[in-house]
C-alpha positions as CSV (number, residue, x, y, z in Angstrom):
1,S,132.4,114.8,68.0
2,G,135.4,114.5,66.6
3,F,134.3,114.3,62.8
4,S,134.6,117.3,60.6
5,S,132.4,116.2,58.0
6,I,130.2,113.5,56.4
7,G,132.5,110.5,55.3
8,H,135.8,112.6,56.6
9,M,138.5,112.6,59.4
10,E,140.7,114.9,59.3
11,P,144.4,114.8,61.0
12,M,144.6,116.3,64.4
13,S,147.1,118.6,63.3
14,R,145.0,121.2,62.4
15,G,146.9,123.7,60.3
16,R,145.3,126.1,57.6
17,H,145.4,123.6,54.6
18,H,143.1,121.0,55.9
19,I,140.4,123.4,57.2
20,G,137.3,123.1,55.4
21,H,134.6,120.3,54.0
22,C,135.6,117.2,52.0
23,K,134.0,117.1,48.3
24,E,131.7,114.2,48.9
25,G,130.3,115.7,52.2
26,E,129.9,118.7,51.0
27,E,127.8,117.3,47.6
28,F,125.6,115.3,50.5
29,I,124.7,118.3,52.4
30,Q,123.7,120.6,49.5
31,N,121.5,117.7,48.2
32,V,119.4,117.4,52.0
33,F,118.9,121.2,51.6
34,Q,117.6,121.5,47.6
35,V,115.8,118.0,48.5
36,L,114.1,119.4,51.6
37,S,113.5,123.2,49.8
38,Q,111.5,121.2,47.2
39,I,109.5,119.4,49.8
40,F,108.8,122.6,52.4
41,T,106.2,125.6,51.9
42,G,105.4,128.5,53.8
43,K,107.0,129.3,57.1
44,E,109.2,125.9,57.4
45,K,110.8,126.7,53.9
46,S,112.1,130.2,55.5
47,N,113.3,128.3,58.2
48,L,115.3,126.4,56.1
49,A,116.7,129.0,54.2
50,I,117.5,130.7,57.1
51,C,119.4,127.5,58.4
52,W,121.0,127.3,54.9
53,L,122.1,130.7,54.8
54,Q,123.8,129.8,58.8
55,Y,125.8,127.0,56.9
56,E,127.0,129.0,54.1
57,I,128.2,131.7,56.7
58,S,130.3,129.0,58.8
59,K,132.2,128.1,55.5
60,V,133.0,132.2,55.0
61,I,134.1,132.2,58.5
62,Q,136.2,129.0,58.1
63,C,138.1,130.6,54.9
64,L,138.6,133.7,57.3
65,Q,139.9,132.1,59.6
66,A,142.4,129.5,57.0
67,K,143.5,133.4,55.5
68,K,142.5,131.6,51.9
69,K,141.3,134.7,50.0
70,K,141.1,132.7,47.0
71,K,138.7,130.6,48.5
72,L,136.9,133.0,50.3
73,K,136.5,134.7,47.2
74,A,134.9,131.5,45.4
75,Q,133.2,130.9,48.5
76,G,131.3,134.6,48.9
77,R,130.6,134.5,45.7
78,K,128.7,131.1,46.0
79,S,126.8,132.5,49.5
80,K,125.8,135.8,47.9
81,K,124.0,134.4,45.2
82,L,122.0,132.1,47.7
83,A,121.1,134.8,49.8
84,K,119.9,137.1,46.8
85,N,118.0,134.4,45.4
86,F,116.0,133.5,48.8
87,L,115.4,137.2,49.1
88,K,113.7,137.1,46.0
89,A,111.2,134.5,46.5
90,P,107.8,136.3,47.7
91,D,107.6,134.3,51.0
92,N,111.0,135.7,51.9
93,R,111.1,139.2,51.1
94,N,109.8,140.9,54.8
95,N,111.9,138.3,56.3
96,L,114.3,140.4,58.9
97,S,116.2,137.3,60.0
98,L,117.3,136.7,56.2
99,W,118.1,140.0,55.3
100,K,120.6,140.2,59.2
101,L,122.2,137.1,57.8
102,Y,122.4,138.5,54.1
103,A,124.3,142.1,55.3
104,Y,125.9,140.0,58.1
105,L,127.9,137.9,55.2
106,E,128.3,141.3,53.4
107,W,130.2,142.6,56.4
108,L,132.1,139.7,56.9
109,L,133.3,139.6,52.8
110,G,134.6,142.8,53.8
111,N,132.2,144.8,51.9
112,S,131.2,147.7,54.4
113,E,129.5,150.0,52.5
114,D,127.2,147.3,50.8
115,S,126.4,145.6,54.2
116,R,124.7,148.8,55.3
117,K,122.9,149.7,52.5
118,V,121.3,145.8,53.2
119,F,121.0,147.2,56.7
120,D,119.4,150.6,55.6
121,T,117.3,148.8,53.0
122,A,115.8,146.2,55.5
123,L,115.4,148.9,57.8
124,C,113.6,151.3,55.7
125,T,111.1,148.4,54.9
126,A,110.8,147.1,58.3
127,G,107.7,149.5,59.0
128,T,107.4,151.3,62.3
129,A,106.9,148.8,65.2
130,G,110.2,149.4,66.4
131,L,110.8,148.4,70.2
132,R,107.4,146.3,70.1
133,S,109.6,144.1,67.3
134,A,111.8,141.5,68.7
135,Q,112.8,141.0,64.8
136,L,113.7,144.4,64.1
137,C,115.6,145.0,68.2
138,S,118.0,141.7,66.7
139,L,118.4,143.5,63.1
140,S,119.5,146.5,64.9
141,L,121.4,144.9,67.5
142,L,123.8,143.4,64.9
143,Y,123.9,146.6,62.7
144,A,124.8,148.7,65.9
145,Q,127.1,145.8,67.4
146,L,129.4,145.9,63.9
147,E,129.2,149.4,63.7
148,L,130.9,149.9,66.9
149,E,133.5,147.4,66.8
150,L,134.8,149.9,64.2
151,Q,135.2,152.7,66.7
152,D,138.3,152.8,68.1
153,S,137.0,154.2,71.4
154,A,133.6,154.8,72.9
155,A,134.2,158.8,73.0
156,G,132.4,160.7,70.5
157,A,129.6,158.8,71.1
158,L,127.0,161.4,69.6
159,A,128.0,161.1,66.3
160,C,128.7,157.1,66.0
161,P,126.6,155.1,63.8
162,A,125.9,153.0,66.3
163,L,124.1,155.2,68.4
164,H,122.3,156.3,65.5
165,I,120.8,153.3,64.4
166,L,119.5,152.5,68.3
167,T,118.2,155.7,68.7
168,Q,116.0,155.5,65.4
169,L,114.7,152.1,67.0
170,A,113.6,153.8,70.0
171,E,111.8,156.3,68.0
172,N,109.5,154.1,66.4
173,G,109.1,156.1,63.2
174,P,110.0,155.0,60.1
175,Y,114.3,154.9,59.5
176,V,116.4,157.1,58.3
177,P,119.9,156.7,57.7
178,C,122.5,158.1,59.4
179,T,123.9,161.5,58.6
180,G,125.6,163.1,61.2
181,Q,125.1,164.2,64.6
182,L,122.7,163.5,66.9
183,L,120.5,165.8,69.0
184,P,120.7,165.5,72.7
185,L,117.4,165.6,72.7
186,S,116.8,162.7,70.8
187,V,119.1,160.8,72.9
188,L,116.7,161.7,75.7
189,R,113.4,160.7,74.1
190,A,115.1,157.4,73.1
191,R,116.5,156.1,76.7
192,R,112.5,157.4,78.1
193,A,111.4,154.8,75.6
194,Y,114.0,151.9,76.0
195,E,112.7,152.2,79.8
196,H,109.8,151.9,79.2
197,A,109.6,149.2,76.9
198,L,112.3,147.4,79.3
199,Q,109.8,147.6,82.3
200,E,106.5,146.5,79.5
201,C,108.4,143.7,79.3
202,F,109.3,142.4,82.9
203,S,106.0,143.3,83.6
204,T,103.8,141.0,81.0
205,T,102.0,138.3,82.5
206,P,102.7,134.8,82.2
207,L,101.7,133.6,78.6
208,P,101.3,130.3,76.8
209,D,104.6,128.3,76.0
210,H,105.2,129.4,72.4
211,E,104.8,133.1,73.3
212,R,107.0,133.0,76.5
213,L,109.6,131.8,74.4
214,H,108.8,134.5,71.7
215,D,108.9,136.9,75.0
216,A,112.4,135.8,76.2
217,E,114.0,136.2,72.9
218,H,112.3,140.0,72.5
219,L,113.6,140.5,76.1
220,V,117.3,139.3,75.4
221,N,117.4,141.8,71.9
222,L,115.8,144.5,74.1
223,A,118.0,144.5,76.9
224,G,121.0,143.9,74.5
225,C,120.1,147.0,72.5
226,Y,119.4,149.2,75.7
227,A,122.3,148.2,77.2
228,L,124.7,148.9,73.9
229,F,122.6,152.4,74.2
230,Q,123.4,152.9,77.6
231,Y,127.2,152.3,77.2
232,L,127.1,154.6,74.7
233,T,125.6,157.5,76.3
234,V,126.7,157.0,80.1
235,G,129.2,154.4,80.6
236,I,129.9,150.5,81.0
237,D,128.5,150.3,84.7
238,A,124.9,151.5,83.4
239,A,125.1,148.7,80.2
240,V,126.4,146.2,83.1
241,L,123.4,147.1,85.2
242,I,121.4,146.4,82.5
243,Y,121.8,143.0,82.2
244,A,121.9,141.9,85.6
245,Q,118.4,143.1,85.1
246,A,117.3,141.1,82.3
247,S,119.2,138.4,83.9
248,E,117.4,138.1,87.3
249,K,114.2,138.6,85.3
250,L,115.0,135.5,83.3
251,E,115.8,133.4,86.2
252,V,112.5,134.3,88.1
253,S,110.0,133.4,85.3
254,G,112.0,130.0,84.6
255,S,111.4,129.5,88.4
256,Q,107.8,130.0,88.9
257,K,107.1,128.3,85.4
258,C,108.5,125.4,87.6
259,E,107.0,125.7,90.4
260,N,103.5,126.5,89.4
261,T,103.4,123.7,86.4
262,G,106.1,121.2,87.8
263,E,107.6,121.3,84.2
264,N,110.9,121.3,83.6
265,F,110.3,124.6,81.4
266,G,112.7,126.7,83.2
267,I,115.7,124.6,82.5
268,L,114.7,123.7,78.9
269,K,113.8,127.5,77.4
270,F,114.9,130.2,79.6
271,P,118.2,129.4,80.0
272,S,118.8,130.1,76.1
273,A,117.5,133.2,76.8
274,L,119.7,133.7,79.9
275,E,122.6,132.3,78.2
276,A,122.3,134.9,75.1
277,V,122.2,137.6,77.8
278,T,124.9,136.5,79.3
279,L,127.1,136.2,76.2
280,L,126.2,140.1,75.4
281,H,126.9,141.1,78.6
282,T,130.6,139.1,78.3
283,N,131.4,140.0,74.9
284,L,130.1,143.5,76.0
285,L,133.3,143.9,78.6
286,R,135.9,142.4,76.5
287,F,135.4,144.7,74.0
288,H,135.5,147.5,76.8
289,M,138.5,146.4,78.0
290,K,139.9,146.3,74.2
291,I,139.2,149.7,74.0
292,S,139.9,151.2,77.3
293,V,141.7,150.3,80.8
294,Y,139.6,148.3,83.1
295,P,140.0,145.4,85.3
296,L,139.8,142.2,84.5
297,N,138.2,141.0,87.6
298,P,134.4,141.7,86.5
299,L,134.7,139.9,83.6
300,R,136.1,137.0,85.1
301,E,133.3,137.0,87.9
302,A,131.1,137.0,85.1
303,L,132.6,134.3,83.4
304,T,132.9,132.3,86.0
305,E,129.5,132.5,87.2
306,A,128.3,131.9,83.7
307,L,130.2,128.7,83.1
308,K,128.9,127.2,86.2
309,R,125.1,127.7,85.0
310,F,125.8,126.7,81.3
311,P,129.0,124.7,81.7
312,S,129.0,123.4,77.7
313,N,129.1,126.6,76.2
314,Q,132.1,126.7,74.4
315,S,131.9,130.8,73.9
316,L,132.8,131.2,77.1
317,W,135.0,128.9,77.5
318,R,137.0,130.1,75.0
319,S,136.8,133.8,76.5
320,Y,137.6,132.0,79.9
321,I,140.7,130.7,78.3
322,H,141.5,134.0,76.6
323,I,141.4,136.0,79.7
324,Q,142.9,133.1,81.8
325,R,146.5,133.0,79.6
326,K,147.3,136.3,80.4
327,S,147.4,135.2,84.3
328,H,150.9,133.5,85.5
329,S,149.0,131.8,88.0
330,A,147.5,128.6,86.9
331,S,145.9,127.6,90.0
332,K,142.7,130.2,89.9
333,A,142.0,128.1,86.8
334,R,142.8,124.9,87.8
335,R,141.1,124.8,90.9
336,F,137.8,126.3,88.2
337,F,138.2,124.0,86.3
338,D,138.2,121.3,88.4
339,S,135.3,122.3,90.5
340,V,132.8,122.2,87.0
341,T,134.5,118.6,85.9
342,R,133.1,117.5,89.1
343,S,129.5,119.1,88.8
344,A,128.6,118.2,85.3
345,N,127.8,115.9,82.9
346,S,129.1,118.3,79.7
347,L,132.4,117.2,78.0
348,E,133.1,120.8,77.4
349,P,134.7,121.5,80.7
350,W,137.7,119.0,80.0
351,L,138.0,119.5,76.4
352,F,138.5,123.2,77.4
353,A,140.8,122.0,81.0
354,I,143.0,120.3,78.1
355,Q,143.4,122.4,75.8
356,A,144.4,125.5,78.8
357,E,147.2,123.2,80.0
358,Q,148.3,122.1,76.1
359,M,149.0,126.0,75.7
360,R,150.5,126.7,79.4
361,K,152.8,123.3,78.1
362,K,153.3,124.8,74.9
363,L,154.3,128.2,76.2
364,T,156.5,126.9,79.0
365,E,158.6,125.0,76.0
366,E,158.7,128.5,74.1
367,V,160.4,130.0,76.4
368,Q,163.0,127.3,77.9
369,R,164.2,126.8,73.8
370,A,164.0,130.4,72.9
371,D,167.3,131.2,71.0
372,V,168.7,127.5,71.2
373,G,166.6,125.8,68.3
374,E,165.4,122.9,68.8
375,I,167.5,121.5,71.3
376,H,165.3,120.3,74.6
377,C,166.4,121.9,77.9
378,T,168.1,120.0,80.1
379,I,165.2,120.1,82.5
380,P,162.5,118.6,81.1
381,E,158.7,120.3,82.2
382,T,157.4,117.0,83.1
383,G,154.7,117.9,85.8
384,L,152.3,120.0,82.7
385,T,152.7,116.7,80.9
386,N,151.3,114.5,83.9
387,R,148.6,116.7,84.6
388,I,147.6,116.5,80.9
389,V,147.9,112.9,80.5
390,A,146.1,112.5,84.4
391,L,143.0,114.9,82.9
392,F,142.4,112.9,79.5
393,E,142.5,110.1,81.8
394,H,139.9,110.8,83.9
395,A,137.7,112.6,80.8
396,V,137.6,109.4,79.3
397,Q,136.4,107.7,81.9
398,S,133.4,109.9,82.5
399,E,130.4,108.6,80.6
400,N,130.1,111.1,77.9
401,G,134.2,110.9,77.3
402,T,134.0,107.5,76.6
403,H,132.0,107.7,73.4
404,C,133.8,110.9,72.2
405,P,135.9,110.3,69.1
406,L,137.4,113.6,69.5
407,L,138.9,113.1,72.9
408,W,140.3,109.5,72.1
409,R,142.0,111.3,69.3
410,M,143.4,114.1,71.2
411,Y,144.8,111.7,74.0
412,L,146.3,109.4,71.1
413,N,147.5,112.5,69.5
414,F,149.4,113.9,72.7
415,M,151.1,110.7,73.7
416,V,152.4,110.1,69.8
């Protein structure tokens, strides 16, 4: 909400020296975690460990974004020590979510070989539940995604480590680390297993609430694994089809629940799963566009549909702004922002609409002032300035905007 950490506000121009937590805020947060870890036991303690490790990873990501190598090294050492201590606890030894976070942490720190060892160890000790285990699917999906990102193209899929991981998962047997090329027969067997598992997931009868939620998470991870498998073996269109089927199933499940009980269950629970499927879908399209020639329209359509439904999802907005920057015409994006800000109560559409215009203004000014240093051009670009002020005015008049310190500070900063 505009506060970067406890008892401390940062200057608006977030240069790389300002990113990070202040000492007092950081001490407070660490104390909270320390005290709670002594109070909680069993499942709650494991869940707290997951939150703590996620928080540590967020700090590592901040250091990476700020390109602070020294700080990254120190932060990495602290975070790794914490992760190892968590995994030494008897309750956590088989906790795949913690193993997954530890492996991800190693990957972020640039230790890809160590990360692979952690992933392989976790998969080897996870048993043979295969596609029936939501946690195992989630672990394999992250591992495959990270391996795929190292690939320059989707060619040579049979030798791709990502495909090996996804095929091993479908075999429901003990995991064997990647050694070389896969046999086409293994790929065919894996595809059949995925199809069968997904159909089984689609046809499950309605369960009690907490089990339904677990089922929805399982469906997300399973669909993600199968779509990535199809992407590597068949192509992008086959992968998109899987996401479409999963989204349809989650929509139907959510609306059925609402009709049967009159509860708002579909709105509360399933969109988190539906949102996750949408994110996987759009991220895969973005990745595919990065490594090969592919039209922009499918991604633009997927993002606009998703943002109408989830107007407060920041990752989707960031992707939308990223693709719109490549377009020379701002009118379509402006119409879209206008329609979403009218219908949504959340503040994110306003903030991102302002950011998009500010980026456009910066780009225009850079072009106009090229090769003349700081001398302002003779024809100032007032249209964009007036537009941004109007957006700020409308945003601070909305119910949420009035109470958002970040929005007011951005407005003041812009006016200065």
